[in-house]
C-alpha positions as CSV (number, residue, x, y, z in Angstrom):
1,M,100.8,3.3,56.3
2,A,101.6,7.0,56.9
3,L,100.5,9.7,54.6
4,E,103.7,11.7,53.8
5,M,103.7,14.6,51.4
6,R,106.4,15.1,48.7
7,Y,106.8,17.8,46.1
8,Q,108.8,17.6,42.9
9,A,109.6,20.3,40.3
10,V,108.6,19.3,36.7
11,P,108.8,21.1,33.4
12,E,105.3,22.0,32.1
13,H,106.0,20.3,28.7
14,W,106.3,16.9,30.5
15,K,104.0,14.5,28.6
16,W,101.9,13.8,31.7
17,I,100.9,17.4,32.1
18,P,97.8,18.4,30.2
19,Q,98.6,21.0,27.5
20,P,96.2,23.9,26.6
21,E,93.9,23.0,23.8
22,A,93.7,25.1,20.6
23,T,91.0,27.7,20.9
24,A,88.0,27.3,18.5
25,D,87.6,29.9,15.7
26,T,84.9,32.1,17.2
27,S,84.7,34.2,14.0
28,S,82.3,31.6,12.6
29,M,78.8,31.2,14.1
30,F,79.2,27.5,13.7
31,A,82.5,27.3,15.6
32,F,80.6,25.8,18.6
33,L,79.9,22.7,16.5
34,A,83.6,21.8,16.6
35,A,83.7,21.8,20.4
36,D,83.2,18.5,22.2
37,P,81.2,18.6,25.5
38,Q,83.5,18.2,28.5
39,P,82.7,15.3,30.7
40,V,81.8,15.9,34.3
41,Q,84.9,15.4,36.5
42,P,84.5,13.3,39.7
43,T,85.2,15.0,43.0
44,S,88.3,13.5,44.6
45,A,88.1,12.6,48.3
46,W,90.5,14.3,50.7
47,P,92.5,13.2,52.6
48,P,93.1,10.2,50.3
49,R,92.7,6.6,51.3
50,F,95.3,4.0,50.6
51,E,94.1,1.0,48.6
52,T,95.9,-2.0,47.1
53,Q,96.2,-0.8,43.5
54,P,99.0,-0.6,41.0
55,T,100.6,2.8,40.5
56,I,99.8,3.6,36.8
57,T,99.4,6.4,34.4
58,P,96.6,6.5,31.8
59,A,98.9,4.8,29.3
60,G,99.7,2.0,31.7
61,A,103.3,3.2,32.5
62,D,104.5,3.3,36.1
63,F,104.3,7.0,37.3
64,G,107.1,6.6,39.7
65,A,109.4,5.2,37.0
66,E,108.3,8.0,34.6
67,L,109.2,10.6,37.3
68,L,112.6,9.0,37.9
69,S,113.2,9.0,34.1
70,L,112.4,12.7,33.9
71,M,114.8,13.6,36.7
72,R,117.6,11.5,35.0
73,A,117.0,13.3,31.7
74,N,117.0,16.8,33.2
75,A,120.1,18.0,35.0
76,G,119.4,19.6,38.3
77,L,115.8,18.5,38.5
78,A,116.5,15.8,41.0
79,Q,117.7,18.6,43.4
80,R,114.4,20.5,43.2
81,N,112.2,18.4,45.5
82,C,110.9,18.7,49.0
83,F,109.7,16.2,51.6
84,I,107.6,17.4,54.6
85,G,106.4,14.0,55.8
86,H,103.4,13.9,58.0
87,Y,103.5,17.6,58.8
88,W,101.5,18.5,55.7
89,D,98.0,18.8,57.3
90,I,99.4,20.5,60.4
91,L,100.9,23.2,58.2
92,H,97.7,23.3,56.2
93,Y,95.9,24.0,59.5
94,L,98.3,26.7,60.6
95,M,98.2,28.5,57.2
96,A,94.7,28.1,56.0
97,A,91.7,29.7,57.8
98,R,89.3,27.3,56.1
99,R,91.2,24.3,57.5
100,R,91.0,25.8,61.0
101,S,87.2,26.2,60.5
102,G,86.9,22.5,60.2
103,D,86.9,22.1,56.4
104,A,89.4,19.3,55.7
105,G,88.8,19.3,52.0
106,R,91.2,20.7,49.4
107,G,90.6,24.4,48.8
108,V,91.2,26.9,46.1
109,D,93.1,29.3,48.4
110,W,96.8,29.8,47.8
111,A,97.8,28.1,51.1
112,S,95.7,24.9,50.4
113,R,97.1,24.7,46.9
114,A,100.7,25.2,48.1
115,I,100.4,22.6,50.8
116,V,98.1,19.8,49.5
117,G,98.6,20.5,45.8
118,G,97.0,22.2,42.8
119,D,94.8,20.5,40.2
120,E,94.5,16.8,40.2
121,L,96.1,15.0,37.2
122,L,93.2,12.8,36.2
123,G,93.9,9.2,35.7
124,I,97.4,9.3,37.3
125,K,98.0,7.7,40.6
126,F,101.0,7.3,42.8
127,N,100.8,4.6,45.5
128,S,97.0,4.5,44.8
129,T,96.6,8.2,45.7
130,A,96.0,11.3,43.5
131,V,98.8,13.4,42.0
132,F,98.3,17.2,42.0
133,F,99.9,19.8,39.8
134,L,100.5,23.5,40.4
135,P,101.5,25.4,37.2
136,H,104.4,27.8,37.3
137,T,102.0,30.6,36.4
138,E,100.7,30.4,40.0
139,L,104.1,30.3,41.7
140,Q,104.7,34.0,41.7
141,T,101.6,34.6,43.8
142,T,102.3,31.5,45.9
143,C,105.9,32.7,46.6
144,Y,104.7,36.2,47.4
145,H,102.3,34.8,50.1
146,L,104.9,32.4,51.4
147,N,107.4,35.2,51.9
148,Q,104.9,37.1,54.1
149,V,104.6,34.2,56.6
150,K,106.5,34.8,59.9
151,P,106.9,32.4,62.8
152,E,104.6,34.3,65.0
153,M,101.8,34.0,62.4
154,L,101.9,30.2,62.6
155,A,102.5,30.3,66.4
156,E,99.2,32.3,66.7
157,H,97.2,29.3,65.6
158,Y,99.3,26.6,67.2
159,D,96.8,24.7,69.4
160,V,97.4,21.0,69.6
161,Q,94.1,20.2,71.2
162,A,92.2,22.3,68.6
163,M,94.0,20.4,65.9
164,I,93.1,17.0,67.5
165,R,89.5,18.0,67.7
166,L,89.4,18.8,64.0
167,G,91.1,15.6,63.1
168,V,94.2,17.2,61.7
169,Y,96.4,14.4,60.4
170,S,99.2,13.4,62.8
171,S,98.4,16.2,65.2
172,I,98.2,13.8,68.1
173,S,102.0,13.2,67.6
174,L,102.6,16.7,68.8
175,L,101.4,16.0,72.3
176,G,104.2,16.4,74.9
177,K,106.7,17.8,72.4
178,E,107.6,21.2,73.7
179,K,110.1,22.1,71.0
180,I,108.2,20.7,68.1
181,F,107.1,24.2,66.8
182,A,110.7,25.0,65.8
183,E,110.8,21.8,63.7
184,L,107.5,22.8,62.1
185,W,108.9,26.2,61.2
186,H,112.0,24.6,59.8
187,T,109.8,22.3,57.7
188,F,107.8,25.3,56.4
189,D,111.0,27.2,55.6
190,R,112.3,24.3,53.5
191,L,109.0,24.2,51.6
192,R,109.2,27.9,51.0
193,T,112.8,27.7,49.7
194,F,111.7,24.9,47.4
195,Y,108.9,26.9,45.9
196,L,111.2,29.9,45.4
197,D,113.8,27.7,43.6
198,V,111.1,26.1,41.4
199,A,109.7,29.5,40.5
200,A,113.1,30.8,39.5
201,H,113.4,27.9,37.1
202,E,109.9,28.5,35.7
203,E,108.8,25.0,36.4
204,G,105.6,23.6,37.9
205,V,105.1,21.5,41.1
206,I,103.8,18.0,41.5
207,A,102.5,17.1,45.0
208,Y,101.9,13.5,45.9
209,M,101.8,11.1,48.9
210,S,104.5,8.5,49.5
């Protein structure tokens, strides 16, 4: 089964998005007693592996169904999505220096978060893989950087053999395709347009594999 990346705009008040917790009253020297220790979060593997598991949320609801319900309840939301298919890791390589250095893990740099997703929504799976959320508070910076990207900047790093050596997902499919770079640029441009549209609506972005 192919690993194909999808992005969907979501309002940040959606029930599956963690909401900020109330800040403890620091005026009291005993305020720390009210704070519960935070559990250590497991490190998610990247790229994800497909397993035979149900697609569920922490409450047991189907995440895909919840996403569909959200789009039906919010006019226009269904139009704010983007599908870049199996090109996600190739774009990640072209845009992120850390990926080109051989680090295939998810990074904290803007390019990594824009392409492979923001923070993992713990306990939520789609097709047995993690779902990632990028808040609208980051999108202004993300869009600024995306607007600086030019075709020649991506072309500078376009080296199919180098991608294959580093295990970039689906890079072997680029062999023998002389005009594929134009398609890659078009894919990037669609993703950029999507982010600009979502930022204009002050929404966040969910990234997930389908």
